[in-house]
C-alpha positions in Angstrom: 132.2 51.8 86.6 130.6 54.7 84.7 127.1 53.7 85.9 128.4 53.6 89.5 130.0 56.9 89.2 126.8 58.5 87.7 124.6 56.9 90.3 126.9 58.2 93.0 127.0 61.7 91.5 123.2 61.9 91.3 122.9 60.6 94.8 125.1 63.4 96.1 123.4 65.9 94.0 120.0 64.8 95.3 121.2 64.9 98.9 122.7 68.3 98.3 119.5 69.7 96.8 117.4 68.2 99.5 119.6 69.8 102.2 119.5 73.2 100.5 115.7 73.2 100.4 115.6 72.1 104.0 118.2 74.7 105.1 118.5 76.2 108.4 115.2 77.3 109.9 115.1 80.6 111.7 112.7 80.6 114.6 110.5 83.7 114.6 107.2 84.5 116.1 104.0 84.2 114.0 102.2 87.3 112.8 99.5 86.7 115.3 102.0 86.7 118.2 103.6 89.9 116.9 100.1 91.5 116.4 99.3 90.7 120.0 102.5 92.3 121.3 101.9 95.4 119.2 98.3 95.6 120.3 99.3 95.5 124.0 101.9 98.2 123.5 99.3 100.3 121.5 96.6 99.9 124.2 99.2 100.8 126.9 99.9 104.0 125.1 96.1 104.7 124.8 95.7 104.4 128.6 98.7 106.7 129.2 97.2 109.2 126.8 93.8 109.1 128.5 95.4 110.0 131.8 98.0 112.3 130.2 100.8 110.1 131.7 103.6 111.9 129.9 106.5 109.8 131.2 104.7 106.7 129.9 103.9 108.3 126.6 107.5 109.4 126.1 108.8 106.0 127.1 106.7 104.4 124.3 108.8 106.3 121.6 112.3 105.8 120.4 113.4 108.7 118.1 116.9 107.4 117.4 116.0 107.2 113.7 114.8 110.7 113.6 111.9 109.7 111.3 109.7 112.8 112.3 106.3 113.0 113.8 103.1 114.7 112.5 100.4 115.9 114.9 97.4 117.9 113.7 99.0 119.4 110.6 102.3 120.1 112.5 105.6 118.4 111.6 108.1 117.7 114.3 111.5 116.7 113.1 112.4 115.6 116.7 110.1 113.9 119.1 111.4 116.1 121.9 109.5 119.0 120.4 106.3 117.1 120.8 107.2 115.8 124.2 107.9 119.4 125.4 104.3 120.3 124.4 102.9 117.3 126.4 105.1 118.2 129.3 103.7 121.8 129.4 100.2 120.6 130.1 99.2 120.6 133.7 98.4 117.1 135.1 94.7 116.7 135.4 94.0 119.7 133.1 92.9 117.5 130.2 90.7 114.5 130.6 89.9 112.3 127.7 88.3 109.0 126.7 89.7 107.4 123.6 87.5 105.0 121.7 89.2 103.2 118.9 86.6 102.2 116.3 88.8 100.7 113.6 92.3 99.4 114.0 94.7 97.5 111.7 98.0 96.0 112.7 100.3 95.1 109.7 103.4 93.1 110.5 106.1 94.1 108.0 109.0 92.1 109.6 109.7 90.4 112.8 110.7 93.7 114.3 108.6 96.3 112.3 104.9 96.9 112.2 102.3 99.5 111.3 99.3 100.4 113.3 96.5 102.4 111.7 93.6 103.4 113.7 90.6 105.8 113.9 88.0 106.6 116.4 86.6 109.2 118.7 88.1 111.1 121.6 85.9 112.7 124.2 87.9 115.6 125.7 87.3 117.9 128.6 89.8 120.7 129.3 90.0 122.3 132.8 86.5 121.2 133.7 85.0 123.0 130.7 82.4 121.8 128.2 83.4 118.4 126.9 83.8 118.0 123.1 84.5 115.2 120.7 87.1 114.8 117.9 87.4 112.1 115.3 91.0 110.9 115.2 93.1 109.2 112.5 96.4 107.7 113.4 99.3 105.8 111.9 102.2 104.5 114.1 105.3 102.7 113.0 106.6 100.4 115.7 110.0 98.8 115.8 111.2 96.2 118.3 114.2 97.8 120.1 115.9 96.1 123.1 113.0 93.6 123.2 110.4 96.4 123.5 108.0 97.6 120.9 108.6 101.5 120.4 106.9 104.1 118.2 109.6 105.3 115.8 107.3 107.5 113.6 103.6 108.7 113.8 101.1 110.6 112.0 98.1 111.8 114.0 95.3 114.0 112.8 91.8 114.9 114.0 88.7 116.7 112.9 
C-alpha cells in the first residue's frame, strides 16, 4: 500500500511539474514582426517630415505620458510646444530630403521599442541655397490603440 501511495504521489507530482513547465502560452509577435511595424511607422514619419505634413507628424505622437521631447538642444515638456513650432512654418517653405544612413530598432517589449538613427538631411528654405545637416535621433515608440506612436524623442543635428 505504501508503494502504491508513493507511486501515485510521484505520478501526480510529475504531472503537476510538467503542466507548470508547459503553462499557458501567450501569443505575441516575434521581434522581427514588431521591428517591421516600427520601421513602417518610422518611414511614414520620415515621408511626412520631408513634405512637412504637420498633421501626419502630430498624429504620429502620443504625449499622454508627458515624457518630454528634445530637439536641437531645446527641451519641450509638452509635445504641443514643438507642434506649434511646426504649425508656424508655411507649407512649402521648407523642402528637405532625409537620408537615413544608420538605423537600429530595439524591441523592449511587445508594445515598447526604441529607434536610433543617424543620417543626412538636405534642406532648402524658401528657395534659398540648400544646405546639409547630419542628424542623430532617438525615438521611443509605444503601441497605443493598436498603433505605434512616438512617446518620447531626442533629435539633434550638426
